[in-house]
C-alpha positions as CSV (number, residue, x, y, z in Angstrom):
1,M,0.0,0.0,0.0
2,T,1.5,3.4,-1.0
3,K,1.7,6.1,1.6
4,P,-0.4,9.2,0.9
5,A,1.6,12.1,-0.6
6,R,3.0,14.6,1.8
7,V,1.6,18.1,1.3
8,R,4.0,21.0,1.7
9,A,2.5,24.0,3.5
10,A,1.7,27.1,1.5
11,E,3.7,30.3,2.0
12,L,2.3,32.9,4.5
13,R,1.3,36.0,2.5
14,G,-0.8,38.9,3.6
15,R,-0.7,42.7,4.2
16,S,1.5,42.9,7.2
17,W,2.7,41.2,10.4
18,L,1.9,42.0,14.0
19,N,3.8,41.0,17.2
20,T,7.1,40.5,15.3
21,G,8.8,43.9,15.9
22,G,8.3,44.8,12.3
23,R,9.8,41.6,10.9
24,T,8.2,39.8,8.0
25,L,8.1,36.0,8.5
26,S,8.1,33.2,5.9
27,L,7.9,29.5,6.1
28,A,11.6,29.3,6.0
29,D,11.7,31.1,9.4
30,L,9.6,28.3,10.9
31,R,11.8,25.4,9.8
32,G,13.0,23.3,12.7
33,R,9.9,24.1,14.8
34,V,6.4,22.6,15.1
35,T,4.0,25.2,13.8
36,V,0.2,25.6,14.4
37,V,-1.4,28.1,12.0
38,D,-4.6,29.5,13.6
39,F,-7.1,31.0,11.0
40,W,-9.3,33.3,13.1
41,T,-11.3,36.5,13.0
42,F,-11.8,38.7,16.0
43,C,-15.6,38.8,15.9
44,C,-15.9,35.0,16.3
45,I,-16.4,33.6,19.8
46,N,-15.2,30.2,18.7
47,C,-11.9,31.8,17.6
48,L,-11.6,33.5,20.9
49,H,-12.1,30.2,22.6
50,V,-9.2,28.7,20.5
51,L,-6.9,31.6,21.5
52,D,-7.4,30.5,25.1
53,E,-7.0,26.8,24.2
54,L,-3.6,27.6,22.6
55,R,-2.2,29.4,25.7
56,P,-1.2,26.2,27.6
57,L,0.4,24.7,24.5
58,E,2.5,27.8,24.1
59,E,3.6,27.6,27.7
60,K,4.2,23.8,27.6
61,Y,6.4,23.6,24.5
62,G,8.1,27.0,24.5
63,D,10.2,27.8,21.5
64,A,9.8,24.2,20.1
65,L,6.3,25.3,19.1
66,V,5.3,28.5,17.2
67,I,1.7,29.6,16.9
68,I,1.0,31.8,13.8
69,G,-2.3,33.6,13.8
70,V,-3.7,34.3,10.4
71,H,-6.4,36.9,10.7
72,S,-9.0,36.2,8.0
73,P,-11.8,38.8,8.4
74,K,-15.6,38.3,8.1
75,F,-16.9,41.8,8.8
76,E,-15.7,44.9,6.9
77,H,-14.5,46.5,10.1
78,E,-12.2,43.6,10.7
79,R,-10.2,44.6,7.6
80,D,-9.0,47.7,9.3
81,P,-5.4,47.2,10.4
82,Q,-5.8,49.4,13.4
83,A,-8.9,47.4,14.5
84,L,-6.9,44.2,14.2
85,A,-4.0,45.7,16.2
86,A,-6.4,46.6,18.9
87,A,-8.0,43.1,18.9
88,V,-4.6,41.5,19.2
89,E,-3.9,43.6,22.3
90,R,-7.4,43.3,23.7
91,Y,-7.4,39.5,23.7
92,G,-3.8,39.1,24.9
93,V,-2.5,37.4,21.7
94,E,1.1,36.6,22.4
95,H,2.3,35.1,19.1
96,P,2.9,36.5,15.6
97,V,-0.2,37.4,13.6
98,L,-0.4,37.7,9.8
99,D,-3.0,40.3,8.6
100,D,-4.7,38.6,5.6
101,P,-7.5,40.9,4.7
102,N,-7.8,39.5,1.1
103,L,-7.8,35.9,2.4
104,I,-4.7,35.0,0.3
105,T,-3.3,32.6,2.9
106,W,-6.8,31.5,3.9
107,D,-7.4,30.3,0.3
108,A,-3.9,28.8,-0.1
109,F,-4.6,26.5,2.9
110,A,-8.2,25.8,1.7
111,A,-9.6,27.1,5.0
112,R,-13.4,27.0,5.0
113,A,-14.4,27.8,8.6
114,W,-13.6,30.1,11.5
115,P,-11.5,28.9,13.3
116,T,-9.4,26.4,11.3
117,L,-6.1,25.0,12.7
118,V,-3.3,23.6,10.6
119,V,-0.3,21.7,12.1
120,I,3.0,22.0,10.1
121,D,6.0,19.8,11.0
122,P,9.6,21.1,11.3
123,A,10.3,20.1,7.7
124,G,7.4,22.4,6.4
125,Y,4.8,19.7,5.6
126,V,1.1,19.8,6.7
127,V,0.4,17.1,9.3
128,S,-3.2,17.8,10.3
129,T,-6.0,20.2,9.7
130,M,-9.0,20.7,12.0
131,A,-11.9,23.1,12.1
132,G,-13.7,24.4,15.1
133,E,-12.8,24.5,18.8
134,G,-12.1,22.0,21.5
135,H,-9.0,20.4,19.9
136,L,-6.6,21.0,22.8
137,E,-6.0,17.3,23.6
138,A,-5.6,16.4,19.9
139,L,-3.2,19.3,19.3
140,D,-1.2,18.4,22.4
141,A,-0.8,14.8,21.3
142,I,0.2,15.8,17.7
143,V,2.6,18.5,18.8
144,G,4.1,16.2,21.5
145,E,4.7,13.4,19.0
146,L,6.3,15.8,16.5
147,V,8.6,17.4,19.2
148,A,9.7,14.0,20.4
149,K,10.3,12.6,16.9
150,H,12.3,15.6,15.7
151,T,14.2,15.9,18.9
152,A,15.3,12.2,18.5
153,D,16.1,12.8,14.8
154,G,18.1,16.0,15.6
155,T,15.9,18.0,13.3
156,L,14.3,20.2,16.0
157,D,15.8,23.7,16.0
158,T,14.1,26.0,18.4
159,G,16.0,29.1,17.5
160,G,15.0,32.3,19.2
161,P,11.5,33.6,19.9
162,L,9.6,35.1,17.0
163,Y,7.1,36.9,19.2
164,V,7.9,40.5,20.1
165,A,5.6,42.1,22.6
166,A,4.3,45.7,22.0
167,P,5.1,48.2,24.7
168,P,2.5,48.5,27.5
169,A,0.0,51.3,27.1
170,E,-0.6,54.1,29.7
171,T,-4.4,54.6,30.0
172,T,-6.7,54.5,33.0
173,L,-8.9,51.9,31.4
174,R,-7.9,49.3,28.7
175,F,-10.6,48.1,26.4
176,P,-13.5,48.5,28.9
177,G,-16.5,46.3,28.1
178,K,-19.7,47.1,30.0
179,A,-20.7,49.6,32.6
180,I,-23.5,50.1,35.2
181,E,-24.5,53.0,37.5
182,L,-24.2,52.2,41.2
183,P,-26.4,53.6,44.0
184,G,-25.0,57.0,44.8
185,G,-24.0,57.9,41.3
186,D,-20.7,56.1,40.9
187,V,-20.2,54.0,37.7
188,L,-18.7,50.5,37.7
189,V,-16.8,49.5,34.5
190,T,-15.3,46.1,33.5
191,D,-11.7,46.9,32.5
192,S,-11.6,43.8,30.4
193,A,-8.1,43.8,29.0
194,R,-6.7,44.4,32.5
195,H,-8.9,41.7,34.1
196,R,-10.5,43.9,36.8
197,L,-13.5,46.1,37.7
198,V,-13.0,49.9,38.1
199,R,-15.3,52.1,40.1
200,L,-15.4,55.7,38.8
201,A,-16.7,58.8,40.5
202,P,-19.7,60.6,38.9
203,D,-17.2,62.6,36.8
204,L,-16.4,59.3,35.1
205,E,-12.7,60.0,35.3
206,T,-11.7,59.7,39.0
207,V,-10.9,56.1,40.0
208,V,-12.6,55.4,43.4
209,Q,-11.8,51.7,43.6
210,A,-10.3,48.8,41.6
211,V,-11.6,45.3,42.2
212,G,-9.2,42.6,41.0
213,T,-5.4,42.3,40.9
214,G,-5.1,43.0,37.2
215,E,-3.8,39.5,36.5
216,R,-5.6,36.7,34.7
217,G,-7.0,34.2,37.2
218,R,-10.1,33.1,39.1
219,A,-9.3,33.7,42.7
220,D,-12.1,34.7,45.1
221,G,-11.9,36.9,48.2
222,T,-10.7,40.4,48.7
223,E,-7.8,40.0,46.2
224,P,-9.8,38.6,43.4
225,Q,-8.8,37.7,39.9
226,F,-10.9,37.8,36.7
227,N,-10.3,36.8,33.1
228,E,-11.6,39.4,30.5
229,P,-14.8,40.2,32.4
230,Q,-17.7,41.8,30.5
231,G,-21.3,42.2,31.7
232,L,-22.5,43.5,35.0
233,A,-25.9,43.5,36.7
234,L,-27.0,44.9,40.1
235,L,-29.3,42.7,42.1
236,P,-32.5,44.1,43.7
237,A,-31.7,45.3,47.2
238,E,-33.8,42.6,48.9
239,V,-32.1,39.8,46.9
240,A,-28.6,41.3,47.6
241,A,-29.3,41.4,51.3
242,E,-30.2,37.7,51.4
243,V,-27.3,36.4,49.2
244,G,-24.6,38.6,50.6
245,Y,-23.4,40.3,47.4
246,D,-24.6,43.3,45.5
247,L,-23.9,42.6,41.8
248,V,-23.0,39.8,39.4
249,V,-20.1,39.9,36.9
250,A,-20.0,37.9,33.7
251,D,-16.4,36.6,34.0
252,T,-16.2,35.7,30.3
253,V,-13.0,33.8,29.7
254,N,-13.3,32.0,33.0
255,H,-16.8,30.8,32.0
256,L,-18.0,31.9,35.5
257,L,-20.4,34.3,37.2
258,R,-18.9,36.1,40.1
259,G,-20.7,37.9,42.9
260,V,-19.2,41.2,44.2
261,R,-19.9,42.8,47.6
262,L,-19.4,46.6,47.1
263,A,-18.6,47.4,50.7
264,D,-15.2,45.7,50.5
265,G,-14.8,44.4,47.0
266,A,-15.0,40.8,48.1
267,V,-15.7,38.4,45.2
268,T,-17.4,35.0,45.3
269,T,-18.0,32.5,42.5
270,V,-21.7,32.1,42.2
271,A,-22.2,30.0,39.0
272,G,-20.1,27.8,36.8
273,T,-17.4,25.3,37.2
274,G,-14.7,27.1,35.2
275,R,-15.0,24.4,32.5
276,Q,-16.4,25.5,29.1
277,W,-19.8,24.0,28.3
278,R,-19.7,21.0,25.9
279,M,-22.9,19.3,26.7
280,D,-25.8,19.3,29.3
281,N,-24.6,17.6,32.4
282,G,-28.1,17.1,33.9
283,T,-27.9,19.5,36.7
284,T,-29.2,23.0,37.4
285,A,-27.1,23.6,40.6
286,A,-25.4,26.9,39.7
287,L,-22.0,25.8,40.9
288,D,-22.1,22.5,39.0
289,V,-23.2,23.7,35.6
290,D,-20.6,24.5,32.9
291,L,-21.0,27.9,31.2
292,S,-19.6,29.2,27.9
293,S,-18.3,32.8,27.6
294,P,-21.1,34.7,29.5
295,W,-21.0,38.2,28.0
296,D,-23.8,40.2,29.6
297,L,-26.4,40.1,32.3
298,A,-29.9,41.7,33.0
299,W,-32.4,41.3,35.7
300,F,-35.7,40.2,34.1
301,E,-38.8,38.3,35.4
302,G,-37.3,37.8,38.9
303,R,-33.9,36.4,37.9
304,L,-30.8,37.2,36.0
305,V,-30.7,36.4,32.3
306,I,-27.3,35.6,30.8
307,A,-26.1,36.3,27.2
308,M,-24.3,33.0,26.8
309,A,-22.3,34.1,23.7
310,G,-20.2,30.9,23.5
311,I,-23.1,28.6,22.7
312,H,-25.6,31.1,21.1
313,Q,-28.1,30.9,23.9
314,L,-29.7,32.9,26.8
315,W,-29.4,31.3,30.2
316,Y,-30.9,32.2,33.6
317,F,-29.3,32.4,37.0
318,D,-31.5,32.5,40.1
319,P,-29.3,33.8,43.0
320,L,-31.8,32.8,45.7
321,A,-32.4,29.3,44.5
322,R,-28.7,29.0,43.4
323,T,-29.8,27.4,40.1
324,A,-28.8,28.1,36.5
325,G,-29.9,26.7,33.1
326,V,-31.1,27.4,29.6
327,Y,-33.6,30.2,29.1
328,A,-33.7,30.4,25.3
329,G,-32.0,28.9,22.3
330,T,-30.9,25.5,20.9
331,T,-27.1,26.2,20.4
332,V,-27.6,26.4,16.6
333,E,-25.8,29.5,15.3
334,S,-28.2,31.4,13.1
335,L,-31.3,33.7,13.2
336,K,-34.8,32.2,13.9
337,D,-37.6,33.6,16.0
338,G,-40.4,31.8,17.8
339,A,-40.9,29.9,21.1
340,L,-37.8,30.4,23.3
341,D,-36.9,26.7,23.3
342,Q,-36.7,26.7,19.5
343,V,-35.0,30.0,18.6
344,W,-31.6,30.4,17.0
345,M,-29.1,33.0,18.0
346,A,-25.5,33.9,17.1
347,Q,-23.3,35.2,19.9
348,P,-25.8,37.3,21.9
349,S,-23.6,40.0,23.6
350,G,-25.8,42.6,25.1
351,L,-29.0,42.7,27.2
352,A,-31.3,45.4,28.5
353,A,-34.6,44.9,30.3
354,A,-37.7,47.0,30.1
355,A,-40.9,46.4,32.1
356,D,-42.4,43.9,29.6
357,R,-39.5,43.1,27.2
358,L,-36.0,41.8,27.3
359,W,-33.9,43.4,24.6
360,L,-30.8,41.8,23.2
361,V,-28.2,42.4,20.5
362,D,-27.2,39.3,18.7
363,S,-23.8,40.3,17.4
364,E,-23.0,37.7,14.7
365,T,-26.3,38.2,13.0
366,S,-26.0,42.0,13.5
367,S,-29.4,42.1,14.9
368,L,-31.6,43.7,17.6
369,R,-34.1,41.3,19.1
370,Y,-36.4,41.0,22.0
371,V,-38.2,38.5,24.2
372,E,-41.9,39.1,25.0
373,D,-44.5,36.7,26.4
374,G,-42.3,33.7,26.0
375,R,-41.3,34.3,22.4
376,M,-38.4,35.9,20.6
377,H,-38.8,38.5,17.8
378,T,-36.3,40.3,15.6
379,A,-36.7,44.0,15.3
380,V,-33.6,44.7,13.1
381,G,-31.3,42.2,11.3
382,Q,-31.3,39.8,8.4
383,G,-29.0,36.9,9.2
384,L,-25.4,35.7,9.7
385,F,-24.0,37.1,6.5
386,D,-25.8,40.4,6.0
387,F,-24.6,43.6,7.6
388,G,-24.0,47.3,6.9
389,H,-24.9,50.8,8.0
390,V,-28.4,51.5,6.7
391,D,-31.1,53.5,8.5
392,G,-34.8,53.7,7.7
393,P,-37.6,51.1,8.0
394,A,-36.5,48.4,10.5
395,A,-37.1,45.7,8.0
396,D,-34.4,47.1,5.7
397,A,-32.0,48.6,8.3
398,L,-28.6,47.0,8.9
399,M,-26.0,47.1,11.6
400,Q,-22.5,45.6,12.0
401,H,-21.8,43.4,15.0
402,P,-23.5,45.4,17.8
403,L,-22.4,44.6,21.3
404,G,-24.4,46.8,23.7
405,L,-27.7,48.6,24.2
406,A,-29.9,50.5,26.6
407,V,-33.6,51.4,26.8
408,L,-33.9,55.2,26.7
409,P,-36.4,57.0,29.0
410,D,-38.8,57.6,26.0
411,G,-38.9,53.8,25.3
412,R,-36.6,53.8,22.3
413,V,-33.6,51.5,22.2
414,A,-30.1,52.9,21.8
415,V,-27.6,50.4,20.3
416,A,-23.8,50.4,20.4
417,D,-23.3,49.5,16.7
418,T,-19.7,48.4,17.4
419,Y,-18.2,47.7,14.1
420,N,-19.9,50.7,12.4
421,G,-18.4,52.9,15.2
422,A,-21.9,54.3,15.7
423,L,-24.7,54.9,18.2
424,R,-28.0,53.9,16.6
425,V,-31.6,54.1,17.9
426,Y,-34.6,51.9,17.2
427,D,-38.1,53.3,17.6
428,P,-40.5,50.5,18.5
429,Q,-43.6,52.6,17.7
430,A,-42.5,53.7,14.2
431,E,-40.4,50.6,13.6
432,T,-37.5,52.7,12.2
433,V,-33.8,53.0,12.8
434,S,-31.6,56.1,12.8
435,T,-28.1,57.2,13.7
436,L,-27.4,59.3,16.8
437,A,-23.6,59.5,16.6
438,V,-20.7,58.3,14.4
439,D,-16.9,58.1,14.5
440,L,-16.9,56.2,17.8
441,A,-14.1,53.7,18.6
442,E,-15.8,50.4,18.9
443,P,-18.6,51.3,21.3
444,S,-19.5,48.2,23.4
445,D,-22.2,49.5,25.8
446,V,-24.7,52.3,26.3
447,L,-25.4,53.9,29.7
448,V,-28.1,56.5,30.6
449,L,-27.0,58.7,33.4
450,G,-29.3,61.5,34.6
451,G,-31.1,61.5,31.2
452,A,-27.8,61.8,29.3
453,V,-26.6,59.1,27.0
454,W,-23.0,57.7,27.5
455,V,-21.2,55.0,25.6
456,V,-18.4,52.7,26.6
457,E,-16.0,53.6,23.8
458,S,-13.9,50.4,24.1
459,A,-11.1,51.0,21.6
460,A,-10.7,54.6,22.9
461,H,-10.4,53.2,26.5
462,R,-13.0,55.5,28.0
463,L,-16.6,56.4,28.7
464,A,-17.8,59.3,26.5
465,A,-20.9,61.4,26.0
466,P,-21.1,61.8,22.2
467,D,-22.7,64.8,20.6
468,L,-26.1,63.5,19.5
469,G,-27.8,64.5,16.3
470,E,-30.4,62.1,14.8
471,A,-29.9,61.5,11.1
472,A,-30.5,58.8,8.5
473,V,-27.5,57.0,7.0
474,S,-27.7,55.0,3.8
475,G,-24.6,53.0,3.6
476,R,-23.6,49.8,1.8
477,H,-25.3,46.4,2.3
478,H,-22.5,43.9,2.8
479,R,-23.0,40.2,2.3
480,V,-20.4,37.5,3.1
481,T,-20.6,34.7,0.6
482,R,-19.4,31.2,1.2
483,K,-18.7,28.5,-1.3
484,R,-21.9,26.4,-1.7
485,T,-21.8,22.6,-1.9
486,K,-23.9,21.3,-4.8
487,V,-26.3,18.6,-3.7
488,A,-28.8,16.6,-5.8
489,P,-32.5,17.3,-5.3
490,G,-34.5,14.9,-3.3
491,A,-32.8,12.2,-1.1
492,L,-29.5,13.2,0.5
493,R,-27.4,10.9,2.7
494,L,-25.7,12.7,5.6
495,E,-22.6,10.9,7.1
496,V,-20.7,12.2,10.0
497,L,-17.3,10.4,10.1
498,F,-15.8,9.8,13.5
499,E,-13.2,7.6,15.1
500,P,-12.1,7.8,18.7
501,A,-8.6,9.1,19.3
502,A,-5.8,6.6,19.9
503,G,-6.3,4.9,23.3
504,Q,-9.9,5.9,23.6
505,K,-13.3,4.1,23.0
506,L,-16.9,5.2,22.8
507,D,-18.4,5.7,26.2
508,Y,-21.8,4.1,26.7
509,T,-22.1,4.8,30.4
510,F,-25.0,7.3,30.0
511,G,-26.6,5.7,27.0
512,S,-25.7,6.4,23.4
513,P,-22.4,8.3,23.1
514,I,-23.5,9.8,19.7
515,Q,-25.8,12.7,19.2
516,V,-26.4,14.4,15.9
517,T,-28.8,17.3,15.5
518,V,-29.9,18.5,12.0
519,S,-31.8,21.6,11.1
520,A,-31.9,24.0,8.1
521,D,-32.2,27.6,7.2
522,P,-34.8,28.1,5.8
523,P,-36.5,25.3,7.8
524,Q,-38.6,24.4,4.8
525,L,-35.4,23.2,3.0
526,L,-35.7,19.9,4.8
527,A,-38.9,17.9,4.1
528,E,-37.6,15.0,6.2
529,G,-34.6,14.3,8.5
530,A,-34.6,17.3,10.9
531,G,-34.1,16.8,14.6
532,K,-31.9,14.8,17.0
533,G,-30.7,11.3,16.6
534,E,-28.2,8.8,17.9
535,E,-26.6,7.7,14.6
536,L,-23.8,9.2,12.7
537,G,-25.6,8.5,9.4
538,R,-29.0,9.9,8.4
539,D,-31.2,10.0,5.4
540,L,-32.5,13.5,4.6
541,L,-35.1,14.6,2.0
542,L,-34.7,18.0,0.5
543,A,-38.0,19.8,-0.3
544,D,-39.1,20.8,-3.8
545,G,-39.1,24.4,-4.8
546,I,-36.1,25.6,-2.7
547,D,-32.9,26.1,-4.6
548,Q,-30.5,26.9,-1.8
549,G,-30.0,27.2,2.0
550,V,-27.9,26.2,4.9
551,L,-27.8,22.8,6.5
552,Q,-27.0,23.1,10.2
553,V,-25.4,20.0,11.7
554,V,-24.3,19.6,15.4
555,A,-22.5,16.4,16.2
556,Q,-21.0,15.1,19.4
557,A,-19.3,11.9,20.5
558,A,-18.5,10.8,24.1
559,T,-15.3,8.8,24.6
560,C,-13.2,7.5,27.5
561,D,-9.7,6.2,27.9
562,A,-9.6,2.5,27.0
563,E,-7.0,1.0,29.3
564,A,-6.4,3.5,32.1
565,E,-7.1,2.5,35.7
566,H,-8.9,5.8,36.2
567,P,-10.1,6.6,32.7
568,A,-10.7,10.2,31.8
569,C,-13.9,11.1,29.8
570,H,-13.9,13.3,26.7
571,L,-16.5,15.0,24.5
572,T,-15.8,15.8,20.9
573,R,-18.3,18.4,19.6
574,Q,-18.5,20.3,16.3
575,D,-21.2,22.3,14.6
576,W,-21.3,23.0,10.9
577,G,-23.3,25.5,8.8
578,V,-23.1,24.0,5.3
579,P,-24.3,26.3,2.5
580,V,-25.9,24.1,-0.2
581,E,-27.2,24.7,-3.7
582,I,-29.7,22.2,-5.2
583,A,-28.4,21.1,-8.6
584,E,-29.0,18.1,-10.8
585,D,-25.2,17.5,-11.0
586,G,-24.9,17.7,-7.2
587,V,-23.7,15.0,-4.8
588,S,-26.2,12.6,-3.1
589,T,-24.0,12.1,0.0
590,L,-22.7,14.8,2.3
591,R,-19.8,13.7,4.5
592,L,-18.6,15.7,7.5
593,V,-15.6,14.8,9.7
594,L,-15.9,15.0,13.4
595,R,-12.3,15.0,14.6
596,A,-11.3,13.5,17.9
């Protein structure tokens, strides 16, 4: 049997390099080291998860491993080199990053999804390619084997570090995320890039108190640590008196909720295990559930609602009952309204409660949505791949990756339209959208103080009161297009290919180890085959009269160590949005690879 041909890695080409001290890198500079190329874009929560998955590998292997980030933008704003440089600092990226706005290297490596990881051996050949997140164990095994082999062969040459850190910045705040007004008029801000909370006096400049050491971590007590905290919510006074803390923080990268007592800044973990959610573990005990990148919080209907950006859902947290669980959403990443247990979202990142409605911004669908009477509705937004800066009737209006919002005293909703650098306003009575301010630096939240509107101007590292002047903007409608897979009309066989990793076996302890969920956008695309199942293969039937759409497939497989005395359990999970085009010359079988 002949061995498969080895594929040499493509050259790394783009506009410029970051984190290299001005040096331009090539494949030749990577020879002698194991390389992981990370194709990412800074809007994508899955990409941000991968950045954190890579940190322990960078620490473990040192100069034997080099991570190369290739930034491959989705949104127009992400093509701005200054915005990318800010994101690299904001998210603590400590490896070289290639700015690839025209997707030259993306195409050369045949990347098709955010994120995609490619492992290159010290001789410059591609060893493995994997899409999605959750590959830490697999990457560790592959990198470890390559380091051991090339060390034994004498072909590992670590050389010097390729990463060159930028000089530290001198600002009071660094990439603040969200803000709330405290009793008495002070304002509390999540100083996200410095991993702390900052309490400002009513002048919004004087620092009254800092909560957190400023170092990444998850320590409780009076010297607490956070990891890129975002949303904040005050508890009603009677609830705070009973639970012993005044407000809750969405500690985003720690996948935790933290309670803060304002009197002395003491912090307590109130929800989450610190593990990122991979599947439902059958409990609602708040300290036993896994969370995934909680991004914002709002008190609504007698409990906190959580914007669970990492899994495209809303969750609840009841501080009195000490319970937490799903409030809305299925984990499918898309836009669909309806009953709360059936809706689709895409990275909800901002919440604001009114008396009868819970408003939210769903950043990846660039939409403004709301919950009312147990159902979700979309006020502004058209889907995952449509965005822009367009005012007018809400049905036609467009935003670009909004992250924050607030309900104004007159009932209108102000939106921090982050990637448009604008403050927008939606009028629920007229069902129209207009622009209140422009030229803002990545506004990430909106705050109403004494009737005045303030924004958290994240990339300018400050809170600001912009000059407001309501106007209509008619900008471009951008649409991201992805290559469509041609499929034959009628019957379509779906096969998810999966093999347990070496030394592992499928785990039947809690029933079937396999779960595959299939849905479609539009839902009418599938005449048969939608829903959950316990088989890797499924027969689908495509409906007549629909010529294209997106098949949404979520697959997971539970495994455990085969021979270990105390076997560890593992969950491999991946979700795909596969754009399809119905064509007579299309395939009749669609195969997706779930990589252990």
